[in-house]
N, C-alpha and C positions, 0 to 999 in steps of 0.2 A: 503495500499500499504507500500510499504519497502522504508525508505530513508537512505540512505547511510554515513555514520558516517567516517571520517578519523582525524584521532590523528596526531601528531607531525611528528612521526616516518614516518607513513604511505607516509603523504604529501610528506615526505623529497625523499621516495623510488621511487616515482610516477613520481615525477618532478624534475626529473636533468636539470641541467643547460643549458646545450645545447638546451634540448627540450622546455623549458620556453622561452631563447632567441628568438625561432621561433616562438612563440603562443604569443609572446611581439611583435615582428614585424608584425603579425599576427592584433593584435587588436587597434595596434597604426595605422595603416593604415586602419583599418575599421574607429576608428576615425575619421581619416582626409577625410574620405570620406562622412561622415554623416549617417553610419551606424550603430551610440549608441547615445542613449538618457543617460546623465549623468550630471545631477544638481552638483551645490559645496557640499562638504560636511556638514553637520551639526557641529558643535561642541559643547558639551556640557562641559561649566567649572564653577563649584559649587564654590563659593567663602572659600577660606582655605583650599579646598580638594589637596589630595596628588595628582592627577593624573586628564586627561579630557576623555571624551567618545566622538570619532567617529563615525558617521553614515554615512555609503557609499553607497548609491545605485545607480544601472546603468542597462540598459540593453542594447543588442546587437541584431541584425538582424541578417540576415542570417538562412543558415543549420543550422546552431544548437543555433536558440533565444532561449534568456531565460532572467531572472530577474536576478539578483544579489543585494544581500545585505551584506557588511562588517560592524560588528559591531567591533569593537578594542577600548581598552582603553589603555591610553600611560602613565604609569607612569615613570618618568627617573629616580627614585632612585630603581626599581629595579636591574639594574647592579651588585649597588654595595652587591644585595642581593642573585646573581646568575642567577637571571633570566632576560630573557627579558625583555625590556622596552613596548614592544609591544605584548597584550594579547587581544583576543577577538576569535571571531569565521565568517569564511566566510560562508552564508546560497545561497543555488541554485535553483529558482521555475521555473516549467517548464512555458515557456512563449504562451502556448495552451492550461492550466487547472489552470495555480495559483500554484499547487499544491507543497508544499517544497520536493525537489528531495536531496536535501544533505547538509548537516552541517558538515564544515571541520575546522579543528586548522588554525586560522590569523596566530599566528606568523612563521608558516614555510611558508606559502603563502606572505606572505609579504616580508621575506626575500631574500626566492627566485626570487621572481617576479620585486622587489627592482632592487637586481643587475645585474637582464637579461635584463630590460630598460636601466640600464647604460653600459650593455654590446650592449644592441643595438646602443645607441649611440656611442659608442667607435668608432665598426665597420665604423661608419658611418662617422664618424669627425676626430679620428686621425688620424694621417700620418701614411701611409701601415707599416713604419719599424719603427713607434714607440717600443720600449724595455724597457724601465726605469722607473720601474711604483714605484710608494710610497703610499702608504696607510696612511691617519692620521687619528687614533682610532685602536683599538683593540677587538671591539665587534661583536656582530652578523653580523653586516651588512660589517664587514672588511673582515668578514671569506666567507659570499657569492661574496663579493664583487674580492677576490683575484680568486676566481674561476671561476667567470664573465670575467675578464681581461683574463684570462690564454686562456681562448676558443675564445676571438676573436680578442688576437696579440700574437705575437713569444717573450714571455717575455724573458730577461734576467738575470735581478734580480728584486726584489721587496725590498725596505727600508719601515719599518714601524716604528711609532712613535705612544707612548700613552700618556695621562698626567702621568705615573709611567710606570719603567724601567719593572717592575714585569708584567702589562698586556703583556706589549710587546713583554717579554721572553716569556710568557706564551701562547703567538699567535704564536710566530715561532716554537716554540717545540711541537702547535697541527699541523701545518698544513703545514711543510716541506715535509713531507713525501705523500702529496696531491697534487703536482708541482712539474715538472721537474725543476726548476730554483731556484736558492741561494734564503732564506731569510735572512734581516738582520735586528738589532734593529736600527735605530739613536737615537742619543743625542737628538735631537731638530726637531720640524718642519723644520725648517731650512734646517736641513743635509739633510731630509730626500727628502726635495722637489727642492733642488739645482740640476739642468742637468737634472730631471726627465722629460719625455717626455709624462707620463702618470700621472694623479694623481685622487686620489679618496679622497674625504674628507668624513667621516663617525664619526661624531661627537656630544655630546651632548651641543657643545657649544653654548654659548650666543653670545660672540666677537668673532671678525676674527681670525682664526686659523693659516690662507696663507696670507701676502701681497705680493703685488705686484714686491718685489723688491726682490722677490726670486726666482720667475718662469722663464721659459728659454721662447724665442719665441719660436710658434710653438707647445706649450702643448697642452694636452686637458686634460680639468678638469672635472670630477662627481662631483657636488656640491650636497650630498646628504644629509648631516645630520640633518640640519636645516627646520624643516616643519611649521614654525610658523611669525608670521609678526616682533616680534620681538627679532627674534635669527637669526644671521649669523657667517658663517664659511671664509667667502672670505670677505677683506674691496673693498670697494669704487674703490678704484685703479685699481683691478684686473677684475672686476665686470665693469667696463667703458671700459678696455683695451680689453676687450675679445669680440667675436664672439658671441651673447648668443641666446641658443635654447632651449626650454623648453617639459613639458610633455604637458600642456595646459596652453594657454596664459589666461583664463580667473582665472586659480587659481592662474597662476603668480602673477598677477596684484592685487591677495587678499588676497596672502598667503605669497610668499617666500619673505622672511626678507632678504634674499640676494640680492634682487632686490629694493625692496621699501624702506630698508635707502640707496641705490644708488640714489633713486629717490627723496627720502625726501632730499638728498642733492644738487640733482640738473644735478647728473653728466649724469644719464639717463633718458629716460620716455619711453613710452610703444613702439615705433618705433625701441626700439634698440633691440628686442627680434626679431629676423631673423627669426624663422621659430621654429614650433612644431619639433620637430621629426615625424611626420606622413607626415607631408608637404615634409619633404625632402625623405623619402621612396617612397610616390608618385612622386615624381620628378615636384611638385608645387614650391620649392622653393629650391635655393642651398646649401650646406653645404660648409667643407671649401674651401675656393678658396683661397690659399695659403698656401706654405710651414710653413712660418713665424708665420702664423696668429693663436694667440690663441682661442680656442674653449671651452667655457664653457657650458657646460648642466645641467639645473639645477632641479632637481626631485623635486619632490613634492609628488608622486606616486598618482595613480586614480583609480577610483571605476572598469573602465573596466578592469584595469589589474588585479586585483581579481578578477573580472566577467570570464573573458576568462582562468586564469590559474583554477577556479574552473568547469569548465566548458570543458576544457580539463582530469583534474583529473577524473571528474563524469566517462566519456568515457575511460580512462585508467582503471580504478577499474572497471567497467564491462565486460572489454575487458577478464579483466583477474582475474574477481572474486576474488578482493580485499577488503579489508576496512571492513568494520562491516555492514552489511544490516539489519535494524530493523523496525518492525513494529512500523507503525506513527499515 
C-alpha cells in the first residue's frame, strides 16, 4: 500500500487557519461527547539532555474513525538557531486495519492547530467587540496566533513584545502584509497588554510575564507558551481573578504550571476550572458571564487536536492528489 507523506510547506498549504479552527471545534466537541480516547501524554526527560520527547496517542470514533500518534521533541534552545522548538511527526493509522496511512510534519501541525484552538477559545469567550490585541512573544506561535485572532475578531491594532526589540521588529516586518490592521512593537509587556482586550502569551518563560495589575476588566487571555508543571506565563493573581477554561481538566491538573503554581499557593483548586472548551461548545457549561469578567484559556495541546488535523489533511490530500504517496 501507499502512505502519504506531507512536509512542512504542504501541511501549511492544505491546512489554512480558518479550516483548522472548524476542525478544532469539531474535535473538541467530540471530546466532550465521549467520542475520543486519549491518555495523558508520555514525556521522556533524560537527565542532562537538551530537550524532551513527548508521545501523544489518541483515537477518534465516528465517520472518520482513526488512530493517531504524535511523537514530538521539544528543544527550547532551537529558536536561538532559527529552528522551531517543536520537532517531530504525526502518524495516522486506519481504524479498520491498523495500517499506517500517513506521516506528517508535526511542527507545522502543532503551530497551526494550537493557534486554531486559541481561535476557538477566543470566539467562545472574548467580548464580541474585542479589538485591541497584544501578543507576548515573537516566535512561531506568535505568527499563527496573529492569524487565528484575525479570523475570529475584528482586530483594530496589535501590539507585539518580545525579549529583544530585534525579534519583535522582525515579526512586525514579516507579518504586517498578512493582516489588515497595524502591528506595533511595544517597549515592554506592560505597555503591550495595558488596555488590550485580547492577549496571547506565547513564550518560553519560566516565570510570569503578565501581572494582574496590568490587565483590564473584560480581557480574554490565551495562555499558551507554558506546557510544563514548573513554568508559567501569568502570575497567581491573574489566574485566580479569571474564569478559567481549559482544553482538558486532566491535562491541566497534571501539566499546567500556570494552574499548578496558583494551586500550590492555595489560591485556586480544581473547581476553579469553569469548563473545558468542548463543554462550552456543547452548551453543557457556560462561557463568559459578564462584560467585565476576565476569561483565561489555558492551552496545553491535546493529541486529539493532532489526530483531527492529520485526518483532515489526509482527506484533503487525497481529494487534491497532493503530497507524496510512497509504497510502504
